[in-house]
Each structure stands twice: as C-alpha cells, then as structure tokens.
C-alpha positions, 0 to 999 in steps of 0.5 A: 073771278079770275078772268076778270083779274086778269082782264082787269089787270092790262090796261090799254090806252090810246096816246095819239092816232086811231086803230081806224088808220090801220084798217087797210094795212096787211103788214107791218114790219116789227122792231122792238126796242128795249132802251131805259128799261125799267126792271121790278123795283129797280130804276133801271136795267143795270142795276136789276142785273148787278142785284140779281148776279151778285145773288148768284155769284157764288152758285157760279151762274151770274155770267149765264143768267145775264146771258141768258137776260139779253138772248131771251128777247130774240129767242124767246119774247119777240118769237112769241109776240110774232106767233101770237099776234099772226095766229089771230090772222087766220087767213093771213089778212094781217101779218106782223114779222122783224125784217119785212122788207115789203111792209109799208109801216112799222110796228114799234113795241117799246119796252119800258118795265118787266116786272119777271115774277117768280115760280118757288112752286108753292107760290107764284107770281105772273110776269108783267110788263109795260110797253107803247105800241106805235105804227109809223109809215116807213117813208115818212118816220114822223108819221105816227098812225098810233101811239097805244099804250098797254100795262101790266100784260101778265104772263105765266105758264099753264099747270105752274110750270114756269119757273124760268123768268124768261118764260114767263115773260115771253108768255107777257109778250104773248098775250101783249100781242093778242090784245093788240091783234084784238083791238086792232081787229075790233077797233079798226073796223068801226 
C-alpha cells in the first residue's frame, strides 16, 4: 500500500514536445532554476525565510539556516539529481552534468515549489517538490524538444534519520531524477 501511495503521489505530465525527441541524445548540459520559488504555504521564498529565521533568531541559528538553505542547492540537491540520474544508465549511454561543454542539448530543472517536510522523531512528513524539466537545443534555445512537469516528488531518508530539511529535499531531487531517467528510457524508445 505504501508503494502505491508513493507512486500515486508523484504525477508526470508532458507540457510540450515528446520523449521520442530525446531518443538519440547521449548527454545533457544541466542547469537549475530556482526563480519565483514558492515554499510550503508561502507565496514566495522570502516570506518562508523570514518566518523560519524569526523562529530561529533567539537561538542565534537564523543566519545559519538562511545560509544552508541556499548552499544546499549546490552541495546537496544538484549533486543528488546528477548522481541519481547517471546511475540509471550503467554503461553511461546517457549522462547529465553541469558545465558539460560537449553537450548539444540542455536539460533545465525549474523548481516551482518546495515543501521541506519535517521529522520530529515520532512524526514525520517527506519533502516534496514540483518541477518542470525542459530540454532545449543549445544552438537554438527556442527549440524545446520536451517540457515535462513532475508534481510532488517525495524525499525522505531511510530508517527515519532525515532530521535535516536539506537532506530530505535532496532525496526529492534524487527521486525526481530517477523518475525522469526511467521515463526517458521507456518513453523515448517507443
């Protein structure tokens, strides 16, 4: 039952293009876009950060929280996405990476919403992210080969040791990469 809930929780929808357009592409330059990000129930990231920092101000951890919120992107989320995607292709037949100059196509991961989740020992809620993944041609960026949305990609750690929101969110990016790689492998070959 838990497996069916996890599978049901994440929805994929092709917005434009087709997975078949990616059939013969072996590498993608990877970019991440966090602009206009909504977090949890807040309309924007600034409101979320103000709320979280205010709660941490007395403890003196407010600046640490804000710093880790932004550094987690490059140190946790993005590497986790890259690792999870690339390990789906054992022989390196398809790969993604940031700054991949040899790639003729770019995969952009545009995050529109993050729910950090929580773990307070006796209760926990996984992180969730909504993203649009778009593949464009580097020589002609207006040529969108595929644009696909994923809603509520879940992220939590094994055995309940996911007390850090950055860790939980990075696991959501790993799940997103896994699902996209699986969809790419299955749907581009049809």
